[in-house]
N, C-alpha and C positions, 0 to 999 in steps of 0.2 A: 504493500499500500504506499503511495507517495506522501511522504511527510510534508505537512504544511507548516509554515510558521506558527508558533504558538500565539495567540491574541486573547487577552481577557477582555471580555466585552464590557464595556462602559454602562453603568445603569442611566438610563435616558429617561429623565423626569417628564412630566407632561407638558412642560414648556419653561422657557427661561423668563424670569421674572424682571420686568423693566422697571427702573426707577421713575419714569414717565414716558408717556407715549404721545406728547404734544410736540409738535415743531421739529424742524430739522435745523440744518445750519450749513454755512458755506463750506465748501471744500471738496471739490473732485466729482468725477463721475460717479454716479450710483451704480453699484454692482451688487447683484444678489449674494446673500450669504450662501454657505455651503447648504445642501438641501438636508438637513437634520433639525430636528425639534429642538434640541438643546445640546448640553455638552458631556463630555467626560469628566468624572473626577479626576483629580491630579495625580498621576501616577506615571512610572516610567514606560515609555513604548515598547521596552523588550519584554515586558510583562503582559502588555496589552495589545498586544495589537489592538520691489519697487526700488523696488530698485532701491530704496534708501534705507532700510534696516541695516543692509550690508555696508552701508557707508558709515552708518553710525558705530555699530557692534564691532564690525570687522576692524576699522580703525582703532577703537578704543581698546578692545579686547588685545588684539594683536600688539597694539604699541605698549599697553600696559605690561602684558605678560613678557614681551621680548625685553623691555626696559627692566623687569624684575629680575629675570634670569641672568642678564648680560654683566651686571656688576661693572661696567664701563662708565664711571661717574661722568668722566669728561666728556663722554660722547651723549650721556642723558642731558646734561646742561646744554650742550651745543643744539641737541635736536628740540629740545622743549622750549628753546628760544623762539621757534617757529610758531609756538601756540599764541593765539590772541587771547588774552586775559580780559574778561568782560566784568566790570564793576557793577553789580545789581543789588548791592544791598540796601539802596533806598527804595528799591522796587518790590521787595518781598513782603508778603503780609505781615500784619502785626503780630508779635510774638504769641499773643493770647489766642489767636485764631489758627495757630498752627499746631501739629502734633508735638507733643513734648520731646526735648533734645535730650541725647544722653549726656552725661557729666564727663567731658574730657580730662585727660592727663595733661597738666599745664606745661610739662615739658614736653610731651608728643601728643598733639591734639588727636591723632589717629590710633595711637597705640591701644590694643585691647577693646575697641569700639567697632560696631558694624559700620559699614559706609554704604549709602544708599545714593545713586546718581541717576538723574534723569537724561538718557541719551536720545538725542533728536537728529533726524535727518531733515536737513533743509532743503526745500526745492528752489534753490537760487539759480535763475537762469541768467545771470549775467557772466560776463568774460566767457572762460573757455567751456563753463556749464551750459551755455547755449548751444555749442556745438554739438554736445552729447543728448541734452534732453530737449532742444528745440527753444525758441523764444517765447517768453511769457513774463508780463509785468508783475512786479509785486514779490512777496517773498512768503511761501508756504512751508508746511511741515507735511510730510506723508506718512512717516513711520516714527514711533517713540518706543523705547523699551526702560523700564526700570530695572537698573542695575544693582544688585544686592551683593555685596562681599562681607562675609562672616567676620565677627569679630577675631575668631583665631585665624583667620585668613587662610581657611582650608577649602572653603566653596565660595564659588561665584555663581550666582543665578540672574538670568536675564529673562524678565516677563515682558512679551509683547503686548502692546495696548493698540487695539484696532484703530484706524483712523475714522471709521465710520460709527464708533462707538457712541451711543446716545445717553449724555450723562449731564449732571449740572455743571455749568461753567461760571466760576466766581468772578466778580468784579476784580479787575487787576489794576494796579497802580503802574503808570508808564512814565517814561522818560519826560520832563517836563512838567510833571505834577498831576496830569489828567488820569482819567481811568477809563476802564473799558466797560461794557454792558454786560451785566451778568444775565444768564439765561438759566432757567429752571430744566431746560432739556435742549441740549445742542449737539452737534457733532464733536468729538473729541479734538479733532485737528483745527476746529475753529478757533481754540484757545490761542494757538501760535499767530494765526492770520489777524485776530482781534488785536493782539498784542501789538503786532507789526503795523497795522492800520493806524492805530491810536499813538503809538510812540515813535513809529518810523525808523527803529533801530532793533538789532538782534537781541540786546538786553530785555528790550520790552516784550519781545515775541517769545523767547525762550522762558523767562521768569513767569509769564502767565501760564505756559504749560506746565512748569515746575510745581506752580501753586495749584493748578489744576488735577494733577497727579496726586498731591498730598490730600486734596480734599476728597477724591473718590477713593483713595487707598488706606488713609489713615497712617500712612508711613511717613515719617520725617525724613526729608530728603537734605542732603549735604551740597547739593550743587547740581550744575547742568553741563553737559557737553554737547556742542552742535558741531556737525561737519557737513559740508557740501559734498556732491557724488564726483567731482571731478578728480580729487585725490585718490579715490578707492582703485581705479585702474592702475594708477602708478604704484600704488602699495602693493597690488596682488603681483605685478610685473618684477617689483624690487625683490619679491620672494622667489621669482622664477617659476610663477604659476602655482596653482592650487589643485593638487591631484584628488580627482574624484572618479567614483563609479558612477555612470550614468545608466541606470538600469534599462532604459528604453529610449527610443528615438524622442527628442524633444525639438518641436518647431513653433516658433511664434514669430511671424514676420514683422508685426508692431514692434518687437524687442529686438529684432535681428538676431534671433537664437536660432541656430541649426546645429544641434549635437545629435550624433548617432550614438546608439547603445554600446557601451563599454568603457574601457578605461581612458580617461583623459587627464591632461594637465591643463587646466583652465588658464588662459591668459587673462589680463585685466579686462580687455573687451568682452570676452566670453563670459567671465564671472558676473560682470555687471549686466549682460543681456539675460542670464539666468536669474538674476535677482528681479530683473524688471518683468521678466516672462509672465503672462497670465492666459492668454488667448489661446485655445487649443490645448490646454493643460488642465486636467482634472476638470472641474466644474467652472472654472475661469473666476472663481471668488479671490479675494484678497486674503480669506482666512487661510486657504490652502497655500496661496502664495507665501505669506509669511512662514508657514513651516517649511517650504523649500529655502527660503531665505536663512532660516536657522540651520538648516542642514549646511548651507554654504559656510555659514560663519562657524559651525562645529569644525568643518574640514579645515577652515582657515586657522583656526586656534590650534587644532592639533598639529598642522603644519609647522607653524611657529615653535611649537613646545618641542617638535622632534628634529627640525632641522638644525644643521650647523650654523645656521645664520647667527645664532646666539653666541659662537665663539670666532665667527669669520668677521673680522672688524670692517672690511671694505663692504661686505653685504650688510652689515648691521648699520653701517652709518646711512647706505643708500636707503634702507628699510625706514630707518627713523626720520629721516628727512621727508620721505614721502608720507609716512604716518601721521606727522605731525603737522603738515605744511597748511592743512585745510581745516584744522581743529580750533574751535573757539571753546573756552572753558569759563565758568564764573569763578570770581575771585574766592579765595579760601579753599580751594581744591588743590592740595599738594599731590600733584601727579608723580612726582619723583618718590616722594615717601611711601605712597601708595604702592606705586610699581615695585619697588624694592621688597616690600611686604609680601609680595605674591610670587616671590621668585620660586617656591616650592609647590605651586598649585599643580595638581595633575588633571589630564584631561577627562578623567571620569567625575571629576569635581565641579566641572563646568556644566552648567545645566541650562538648556533653552526651552520655554514653552509660552504658550499664548495664554492670556489670562482667560478663564472659563467664561464662556460668552455664548450666544446663539442669536439667530435671526429675531428682530423685533416682530411681534405678531400682526401689526398693524402695517408693517412696512418692511418685507424682507430684504431690501436693499440696505437696510440699517440694521446694527447690532445693538445688543443689549446685555448687561452683565447677568450670568447665571448665580444661582445661590451660592455655588462653590467657589466663587470668586473670593467671597469674605475669608474663607478659610486660607486662602493663598496670601491674600493682604495680611491676615493676622499673623501668620507664618513669618513673613518677611519683617514685620514689625517687631517680632518676638525674636528675630535671629535664629529662627528654626529653619531645617530644610523644607523646602516647598515639596520635595519627593522623597519617600523613604530611601534610607541607605541600603541598598540590596546586601551590602557586604556584612551588615550587622546581623541579617535573619531575623529582625524583629518582626513578628507574625502581624498580618493585619487582616481584616475580614474583607475579602473583595466584594464589591457591590454587586447586587443580584440584577442582572441585565432585564430590561423590558422584552418581553417576547419579539417585538418588532426588530429589535437590533441583533437578533441570532439569525446567521444565514440560514437558507433551507437546507433541511437535513442535518443540522447541528443541533442538537438538544442539550449539549453541556454549556457551561459558563464559559468556556474558552480557556480557562486558567490551566496551566500545565499541571500533571500529575507528578508524583515523585519520580516516576520512571521516564517522563518526557524529557527531551533536550530542548530548551529554549532556542529559538532559530535567532539568528542575528536579526538586529533591527535595519530596515531599510530607511535611512534618513530622509531620503525624498519622497517616500510614501506619504499620502494623505494623512493628516493627523487632526483630530478634533482639538479643539482648545481645552487646555489642561493636560494633555499627553505631552510628555517631555521626552527630549532627547539629551544626551551629553556629546562633548567633543570626543569621547572615547568611541561613540558609535560611528563616527566618520569612516567612510570606507574609500580607500586610496584604489582599491581593485576590485574588480567584480568577482 
């Protein structure tokens, strides 16, 4: 009998609960969410079976991890001089309205404390970015992730927040003393564009996104990082490409993606095309595109951790220059110290997932948080793993799936028995929001 990959089916509740169902907001072409009623509970995909998220996390994760392992202090200082420091202290919300901050060590503000950063991919179409994405006025964000680094520096968790997520958007202070309009229900990525339109600068736009993340998550954040997409191609090329297994032919004319099934070392242009691709892949939704972007980031991080770029000084200089040339970071974030503290992180400890969510009942082109999202936010706020550490063997009670989620002929829960071998994860396979992969799942060869 042919062995199939083991997949534990997620419980599918009757529907995802919206915070509000009124109104929409600016920000991009409407795309239907995946054709499922709700989302999976958070667990590793091994047990269950835009282009811009890559610009954000690929840059930040690879830069941070590479800087941490290299130990080449002079190169770190040289390369980080490329980073645009953004002073946003006057724009953050009043202390009383923000989640409580941890008490820092005066001698080392980062020591022994978790770090939460909002990673934003900006849709800046000026300069060289215009040649890549086409000309458009203004500044937008397309993808945002909440990066959590555990206090003991053994875990890195990256949670994608859908751009079409309908949530309350707070009033934000902008440069010049003005404020943006608050909404009880608007698209998540409208926070960035509202800040930009009112303040006409990156600090206003990114800080409004940061304050919005805090409001919906209850997680205190330490700052933001913003990157445009022009530097991503250069960064990948500085790594001499990213090895990936492409399980099937992938074609998207709009994204200029043309990959055949098999082993590839993706160039910067090909990697960006994979990150952008949506049409003709899966159901064409942004939800599954985020999953593919996470798979690319997992491969990128694994490549940095495994390649000799960390000891090859010429390659390291080239990579760091590329990785930091298009990065803007809010004041108070010590990237050098943070990078060094992550020097021992392992690929299996770098986790990617999308916040549990599902289609809005009244508008399938929009997304709402699922009940399970609150558990993810709470775990991040408490510095607990968002996914159970499989190495500990801690038992959990798998969710009982709805019969509609069980494939025809399959009367089991899909959970592996003691005698079954868990099949390797395909990072590029469709994953529901809440299903996670790690950098260790990245496959260089098929």
